[in-house]
Each structure stands twice: as C-alpha cells, then as structure tokens.
C-alpha positions in Angstrom: 0.0 0.2 0.0 1.2 3.5 -0.8 2.4 5.9 2.1 -0.1 8.2 2.9 1.0 11.6 1.9 1.7 14.7 4.3 -1.3 16.4 5.9 -2.1 19.6 6.8 -1.2 19.3 10.2 2.8 18.3 9.3 3.0 20.2 6.1 2.2 23.5 8.7 4.7 22.0 11.6 7.5 21.9 8.9 6.8 25.2 7.1 7.0 26.7 10.9 10.4 25.2 12.0 12.1 27.0 8.7 9.9 30.2 10.2 11.3 30.5 13.4 15.0 30.5 11.8 16.1 27.0 10.5 17.6 26.3 7.5 15.7 23.9 5.0 18.0 21.8 4.3 18.1 20.7 8.2 13.9 20.7 8.5 14.0 18.8 5.0 16.8 15.9 5.7 15.0 15.9 9.2 11.9 14.7 7.8 12.2 13.1 5.0 10.9 16.1 1.9 12.7 17.0 -0.7 13.4 20.9 -0.8 11.3 21.6 -4.2 8.8 20.0 -2.5 9.4 22.5 0.2 9.2 25.5 -1.7 5.7 23.8 -3.9 4.3 23.9 -0.2 5.5 27.6 0.5 4.0 29.6 -2.3 0.7 31.1 -2.4 -0.2 28.6 -4.9 1.5 25.5 -4.3 -0.5 24.3 -1.2 -4.3 25.8 -0.2 -2.9 26.5 4.0 -3.1 30.2 4.8 -1.7 30.3 8.3 -1.7 33.9 9.6 0.3 36.3 11.8 -0.3 35.2 15.6 0.4 31.8 14.6 3.2 32.7 13.0 4.5 35.0 16.2 3.5 32.0 18.9 5.7 29.3 17.5 8.7 32.1 17.1 7.9 32.7 20.8 7.7 28.5 21.5 10.7 28.3 19.1 12.9 31.6 21.0 12.1 29.8 24.6 13.7 26.6 23.6 16.5 27.9 21.6 17.1 30.5 25.1 16.6 26.9 27.1 19.3 25.3 24.9 21.9 27.8 25.3 21.9 28.4 29.0 22.4 24.5 29.3 24.8 23.9 26.5 27.9 24.5 28.7 30.9 27.1 29.4 30.3 30.9 30.6 26.5 30.1 30.7 26.4 27.0 32.9 28.7 28.5 35.2 26.5 31.0 35.5 23.4 29.1 36.2 25.8 27.4 38.8 26.3 30.8 40.7 22.8 31.7 40.7 21.9 28.3 41.8 20.2 26.6 38.4 21.1 23.2 37.2 22.7 22.7 33.8 24.2 20.0 31.9 27.4 17.9 33.1 30.3 18.4 31.8 31.4 15.0 30.5 34.2 15.4 27.9 37.6 17.1 28.0 37.1 19.6 25.2 33.6 21.1 26.8 35.7 21.1 30.3 38.5 23.5 28.2 36.0 25.5 26.8 34.4 26.2 30.4 37.7 26.8 31.9 38.5 29.2 28.6 35.7 31.1 29.4 36.4 31.8 33.2 39.3 33.0 32.7 38.6 35.3 29.8 35.3 36.7 31.9 36.7 36.6 35.3 39.8 37.2 35.4 41.0 33.3 36.7 44.3 31.5 36.4 44.8 28.4 34.4 45.2 26.7 37.2 41.9 27.6 39.1 39.8 27.8 36.4 41.0 24.1 35.9 40.8 23.6 39.4 37.1 24.7 39.1 36.0 22.4 36.4 38.2 19.3 37.4 40.5 19.5 34.5 44.4 18.8 34.4 46.4 21.2 33.0 48.1 19.4 30.4 44.8 18.5 28.6 44.1 21.8 28.9 46.9 22.8 27.1 47.1 19.7 24.8 46.2 21.0 21.2 45.0 17.9 18.9 47.3 16.9 15.5 44.3 15.3 14.1 43.4 16.6 9.9 41.3 19.4 9.3 37.7 17.5 8.3 36.6 21.3 6.3 37.2 19.6 3.6 35.5 16.6 3.8 32.8 18.2 6.3 31.5 20.4 3.5 31.4 17.8 1.1 29.5 15.2 2.8 27.2 17.9 3.6 26.9 18.8 -0.3 26.7 15.2 -1.0 23.6 15.1 1.7 21.8 17.9 1.1 21.8 16.3 -2.4 21.2 13.2 -1.7 18.2 13.6 1.6 18.0 9.6 2.4 20.9 8.4 1.7 23.2 7.2 5.0 26.3 8.0 6.3 27.6 4.4 4.1 26.7 5.4 0.9 28.1 8.9 1.8 31.2 7.3 2.7 31.4 5.4 -0.5 31.0 8.6 -2.3 33.6 10.6 -0.6 36.0 7.3 -1.2 35.1 7.7 -5.2 36.6 11.4 -5.0 39.4 10.3 -3.4 39.1 11.5 -0.1 41.3 8.8 1.9 38.9 8.6 4.7 37.1 5.0 6.3 33.5 4.6 7.4 34.2 5.2 11.3 35.7 9.1 10.7 32.6 9.6 8.6 30.2 8.2 11.0 31.7 10.9 13.6 31.4 13.6 11.6 27.8 12.4 10.4 26.6 12.4 13.8 28.5 15.3 14.8 26.5 17.4 12.1 23.2 16.2 12.9 22.8 14.5 9.4 21.2 11.1 11.4 18.0 10.2 9.3 15.4 9.1 11.4 15.1 4.5 12.3 12.6 3.0 10.1 9.7 1.9 12.5 10.0 -2.3 11.7 6.9 -4.3 11.8 6.9 -7.2 13.5 6.4 -10.7 10.9 6.1 -14.3 11.9 9.1 -16.4 11.3 8.7 -18.7 8.7 11.1 -21.1 6.8 12.5 -19.3 4.3 14.1 -20.9 0.8 16.7 -19.0 -0.9 15.7 -18.4 -5.0 18.4 -20.1 -7.2 21.1 -17.8 -8.2 21.3 -16.2 -11.3 24.3 -16.5 -13.8 24.3 -13.8 -16.2 22.2 -10.9 -17.3 18.5 -11.3 -18.8 18.4 -14.6 -17.1 15.6 -13.3 -14.6 14.0 -10.1 -14.6 11.4 -9.2 -11.2 8.2 -7.0 -12.2 5.7 -5.2 -9.8 3.6 -2.5 -9.3 4.0 1.0 -7.1 1.1 3.4 -6.3 1.2 6.6 -5.3 -1.2 10.0 -5.6 -0.6 13.3 -7.0 -1.2 16.9 -5.0 -4.5 17.0 -6.2 -5.5 13.4 -5.1 -5.7 11.2 -8.2 -3.8 8.1 -7.7 -0.6 6.8 -10.8 0.7 3.6 -10.5 4.4 2.8 -11.8 5.6 -0.5 -13.6 8.6 -1.0 -12.0 11.1 -3.6 -14.5 14.5 -4.9 -12.6 17.0 -7.4 -13.8 17.8 -10.1 -10.9 21.6 -10.5 -12.0 22.6 -6.7 -12.7 19.7 -5.2 -10.1 19.8 -2.8 -13.2 16.3 -1.0 -13.3 14.9 -1.8 -17.2 11.6 0.5 -17.3 9.9 2.5 -14.9 6.2 3.0 -17.0 4.2 5.7 -14.7 0.3 6.4 -16.1 -2.9 6.2 -14.2 -4.0 3.2 -15.7 -1.6 0.3 -16.0 -3.1 -2.8 -17.9 -2.0 -6.5 -19.3 -1.6 -4.6 -22.8 0.4 -1.8 -21.5 3.0 -4.2 -20.2 3.2 -6.5 -23.2 4.1 -2.9 -24.8 7.0 -2.0 -22.3 8.3 -5.7 -22.8 8.3 -5.3 -26.9 9.9 -2.3 -26.7 13.0 -4.0 -24.1 12.6 -6.6 -27.0 14.5 -4.1 -29.7 16.9 -3.1 -26.9 18.6 -5.7 -25.3 16.0 -9.1 -25.9 14.0 -10.7 -23.3 14.6 -13.4 -20.5 14.4 -16.7 -19.3 12.5 -16.5 -16.5 10.1 -13.2 -15.9 8.9 -13.3 -12.2 6.0 -12.1 -11.1 3.1 -11.7 -8.4 -0.4 -13.2 -8.8 -1.8 -9.6 -9.9 -4.4 -9.4 -13.0 -2.2 -7.6 -14.9 0.4 -10.5 -14.9 -2.0 -13.7 -15.2 -4.2 -12.6 -18.0 -3.9 -13.1 -21.8 -1.9 -10.4 -22.7 0.9 -11.3 -21.0 0.5 -15.0 -21.7 0.2 -14.7 -25.2 3.6 -12.3 -25.5 5.4 -14.6 -23.2 4.7 -18.1 -25.6 5.5 -16.1 -28.6 8.5 -15.0 -27.3 9.8 -18.5 -24.8 9.4 -17.0 -21.7 8.5 -18.6 -18.7 6.6 -16.8 -16.1 6.9 -17.8 -12.2 4.0 -16.9 -10.5 5.2 -16.3 -6.5 2.8 -18.1 -3.7 0.0 -15.3 -2.9 0.4 -12.8 0.4 4.2 -13.9 0.3 6.3 -11.3 -1.4 9.4 -12.2 0.1 9.5 -14.5 -2.6 10.1 -11.8 -5.1 12.7 -10.1 -2.6 14.8 -8.2 -5.7 12.0 -6.4 -6.8 10.1 -5.8 -3.7 13.9 -4.5 -2.4 13.7 -1.7 -5.3 10.4 -0.8 -4.4 11.5 0.0 -1.4 14.6 2.3 -2.4 12.3 3.6 -5.3 9.8 4.6 -2.1 12.4 5.6 0.2 14.0 8.4 -2.2 12.0 9.2 -4.8 8.1 9.0 -3.6 8.1 9.9 -0.4 10.1 13.1 -1.1 8.5 14.6 -3.6 5.2 16.3 -3.9 4.1 16.0 -7.1 1.5 18.1 -9.1 1.4 16.8 -12.6 1.1 13.1 -14.0 4.0 14.5 -16.6 6.3 15.8 -13.5 6.0 12.7 -11.9 7.4 10.7 -15.1 10.3 13.1 -15.5 11.4 13.3 -12.1 10.7 9.5 -11.7 12.4 8.7 -14.9 15.8 11.0 -13.6 15.9 9.2 -10.9 16.1 5.9 -12.4 19.0 7.2 -15.0 20.5 8.1 -11.3 19.7 4.9 -9.6 21.5 2.7 -12.9 24.5 4.9 -13.4 25.4 6.4 -10.4 23.8 5.4 -7.0 26.1 2.4 -4.9 24.2 -0.9 -4.6 25.8 -2.7 -1.8 25.2 -6.7 -3.6 27.7 -5.2 -6.6 30.4 -4.4 -4.0 29.1 -0.6 -3.7 29.3 0.1 -7.5 25.9 1.4 -10.0 24.5 -1.4 -12.3 26.1 -0.1 -15.1 29.7 0.2 -13.6 29.2 -2.9 -12.4 28.4 -4.8 -15.7 31.1 -2.9 -17.6 33.5 -4.3 -14.9 32.0 -7.9 -15.8 32.0 -7.5 -19.3 36.2 -6.7 -19.2 36.5 -9.3 -17.2 35.2 -11.6 -19.2 37.2 -10.8 -22.2 40.5 -11.0 -20.1 
C-alpha cells in the first residue's frame, strides 16, 4: 500500500520550523521531504494552507524559548553563570567541554589557568593539549553537500561517494562527522512479522536470465492516483523500465516488454506476483510467442520476489516519499531522472558498492580478459 501523503498539520509544522529560523536543508532532511516539495508548499499556489501572523508569532516565541533554554544548558560560561545563580545545568563530561568552560572562566572572570582548571576538574596538561587530528573542513563540507543532494542516503553511501572522489577516509570517521553535524536520519519502524522458513531462490549466472516485475502506486497533490510498473534484472540489479501512468493494464505491460525486446532482448524467466495484469491473456500470449517462462510467486508471500520488493522500497524511500507531484508529467520526469541516477550513480551494496551499469562494464571487461 502507498504511504499516506503529508496532512495539513504536518505541512504547517514543517513550514513553522523554517519560519522559526532553521534552514530549509536541515528541516527537509529531518522530515524526509525534498526541497522542491517544500518550496511548492511555501508558495501561495503550492498548497491551500494559510496560517496567520498570530500563529507565526506564537510559533516563533515557542522556538525562541527552546533556543534560550538550549543556550543556557549548553555549558561554558552560561552553564557556570547558571551554577552561581543556583540553577542546574548539564554535566560537563567530555574534555572539550571542560576546556571550553575553563577558557571562558579565564576570559571573563580573570582567573588563572590553575584556578580555572581546578574549578572544572580538568588537568592543566589536558587544557594545554592541541589536537593533531587532520582538518575535516573540506571533507565535512563535501559530506554536507552530498547529504543535501541525496537526503535519504545514510553515512555508508556517503562514505562510498567520498572514497570515489579520492578522499582517504574510513567509515568510522565518516560516522563521527555524520553524527556531529546532525545528519543522522530517523530510524525506520520495522513491523514484527512471523518467522517462517525461507527458501532462497536459485542464483542467476548472467543478465537477461531472470527479470522481476511489480507495481508501485502513489498520488498526485490533487489526490489523483497513479501507478508505476517497475522492472528489474535480478542479476545486475539494473532498473530496466519505470512506466508511469494512471492506468496500466496487461496490454501496457506487453508494450513495455516489446520496447525492451528491441533494445536488449527478453529474459528466460519473468518473476511476478499474481496480479490481474500479469495473469491475463495479454502477457501470457506475449510470453508464449517469445518463449519466456512466467514464474508466479505464492499468493501473500512477496518475500519470494525479494529483488523487486527491495527496489520498490528504495524507490518509495528516495523518490516517492520525498516529492510532491503536481502533475503526471512531472511525476514521469522526476521518476525517470531517479531511475537514471539509480543505474549510473547510486552505489549498490550487493554489487561491491558500484552502480549497476559500472558493475556490468567491469564484468564484461573481466570476461574478455
């Protein structure tokens, strides 16, 4: 089932966060929203939501109180001042926070280095220590830029992209910078499922040996529903087609297969579920004429078609859930652009962190060698 689109309360909450002073990039990444979608909501014609000046001022006052509380409990001189006034503050645990507090005491109260270090329970050798760690400014700025371009990618994919560009960096350092900058994504809520015995499908030995097909549905901003036919090669993980329309029947599926037949030929086996588009006469006739075997999974067991289900999850998480489509034409353009990026740029963990097209080229070169 498609994920429910944002309701008016969620949209107003996102707009208020930016109105309160937060950047668009931070808010969009935290809520899993594309920047283009946010600007559509923010325009007068983008979405029929109007919130008045009293609501804006109230939201700004609430956020202002939160920022003031956060500054008061952040540590350093503010924390020390609150301590003198009898208030409580967050305990200084890390040496960096204690070093900063000691430095503020020296600058503002004129204490000696020994007195300031004793006050915050810090050794003077630790206070004088200067880190010899390499500067992370260049890597950090590039990481933030990549995180902005790919809001639904985690630190592992960002690490792969940084290594592609020549940065000598391991995943632990990327995770440290990723966490310090607040780029961490919200964890997914996994459903509890019944544990059953699973049978692994037979492994493929080459491309065009087994394809998988399925449908994904979503809605436009006006509420109109559209569907997308997804087609994946199970060996190379390449997305062969993403056909988007409001209605996709068996004849439309056959038309997509005929188009792919002229480009790269048809596979030996096509694996699908038991939907009416796949079990009808149109696809059955096409498969018989081209000597293609149709393999239908058991009803109610999508795990048997794991390759296409995994791809559908990536499509929904990285594209459909982030965009607010205003028309069918826009949906086709954005989804096709994501398909090209998936095949030619996005790392795939099952292909040694290579895109499907690059992986196929490497396999062909090794074969001829």
